[in-house]
C-alpha positions in Angstrom: 3.8 11.4 23.4 4.6 8.3 25.2 7.8 6.8 26.6 8.7 4.5 23.8 11.7 2.3 24.0 13.2 -0.3 21.7 12.5 -3.5 23.5 12.6 -6.5 21.2 10.7 -9.7 22.2 13.0 -12.5 23.3 12.0 -14.7 20.4 13.0 -11.9 17.9 16.3 -11.6 19.6 16.9 -15.4 19.5 16.0 -15.4 15.7 18.1 -12.3 14.9 15.0 -10.2 14.1 15.5 -7.4 16.6 15.3 -4.9 13.7 11.9 -6.2 12.6 10.0 -6.4 15.9 9.9 -4.1 18.8 7.6 -3.3 21.8 6.4 0.3 22.3 5.3 1.1 25.8 2.3 3.3 26.5 1.5 5.6 29.4 -0.5 2.8 31.1 2.7 0.6 31.2 1.2 -1.7 28.6 3.5 -2.8 25.8 2.4 -3.2 22.2 4.2 -5.4 19.7 5.1 -3.5 16.5 6.6 -4.7 13.2 8.9 -2.6 11.0 7.5 -2.1 7.5 8.5 0.0 4.5 6.8 3.4 4.5 5.4 2.9 1.0 3.8 -0.4 2.2 1.7 1.1 5.0 -1.5 1.0 3.0 -1.1 -2.8 2.8 -1.9 -3.1 6.5 -5.6 -2.2 6.9 -6.8 -2.2 10.5 -3.3 -1.5 11.8 -2.1 1.1 14.3 0.8 2.9 12.5 3.7 4.9 13.9 6.3 6.8 11.9 9.5 7.9 13.6 12.2 10.3 12.6 15.7 8.9 12.9 18.6 10.6 14.6 22.0 9.3 15.8 20.9 8.6 19.4 17.1 8.1 19.2 14.0 8.1 17.1 11.1 10.5 17.8 7.5 9.8 16.8 6.3 12.4 14.4 3.1 10.7 13.2 0.7 8.2 14.9 -2.7 6.9 13.6 -4.3 4.0 11.9 -4.8 2.5 8.5 -8.5 2.1 7.6 -10.0 -0.8 5.7 -9.4 0.9 2.3 -5.7 1.6 3.2 -6.1 5.3 3.9 -4.1 6.7 6.8 -5.9 8.6 9.7 -3.9 10.3 12.3 -2.0 13.4 13.3 1.4 14.8 12.5 3.6 15.7 15.4 6.1 17.7 13.4 7.8 18.2 10.1 8.3 15.1 8.0 12.0 14.1 8.4 14.3 12.9 5.6 14.8 9.4 7.2 11.8 7.4 8.4 11.2 4.3 10.4 7.6 2.9 10.0 6.0 0.5 12.4 2.6 -1.2 12.5 0.7 -2.9 15.4 -1.5 -5.6 14.0 -3.0 -7.0 17.2 -5.7 -4.4 17.9 -8.9 -6.4 17.0 -11.3 -3.5 16.3 -11.6 0.3 15.9 -12.1 0.8 19.7 -8.9 -1.2 20.4 -6.9 0.8 17.9 -8.1 4.1 19.4 -7.2 2.8 22.9 -3.6 1.9 21.7 -3.2 5.3 20.0 -4.5 7.1 23.1 -2.2 5.1 25.4 0.9 5.9 23.2 -0.1 9.6 23.1 -0.7 10.0 26.8 3.0 10.2 27.7 4.8 13.5 27.7 7.9 12.6 25.7 8.2 10.1 22.9 11.8 9.1 22.4 13.0 5.8 21.1 16.6 5.3 22.1 18.7 3.8 19.3 20.1 0.3 19.8 23.8 0.0 19.5 24.8 -1.7 16.2 25.0 -5.4 16.4 28.5 -7.0 16.2 29.1 -9.1 13.1 28.8 -12.8 13.8 32.1 -14.5 14.0 
């Protein structure tokens, strides 16, 4: 899987939304904007590229990647056992099925998919 790093857009950082939006980087070097969503809400995003990650203290590892079809069904492949703690992301900017397949392929073409954990944000004073 691909080199995926937490890389929040500047606007998300400015608005305090770094936990909601992140860029995932594919093998091509392209970055794709993903939005964090509840796992049980994935089916509410037809036409989205979806990524599920397993959380650990230092990083997240992608264990499933695929897409949500027009009827809300998930199509993709598991990359390991389902973990206890999940983080679910969707990419909503792929305009058609070919674009979604290209994004999925790009994210899969890297050897290792590790998403380093961000340090906890300090409380506002």
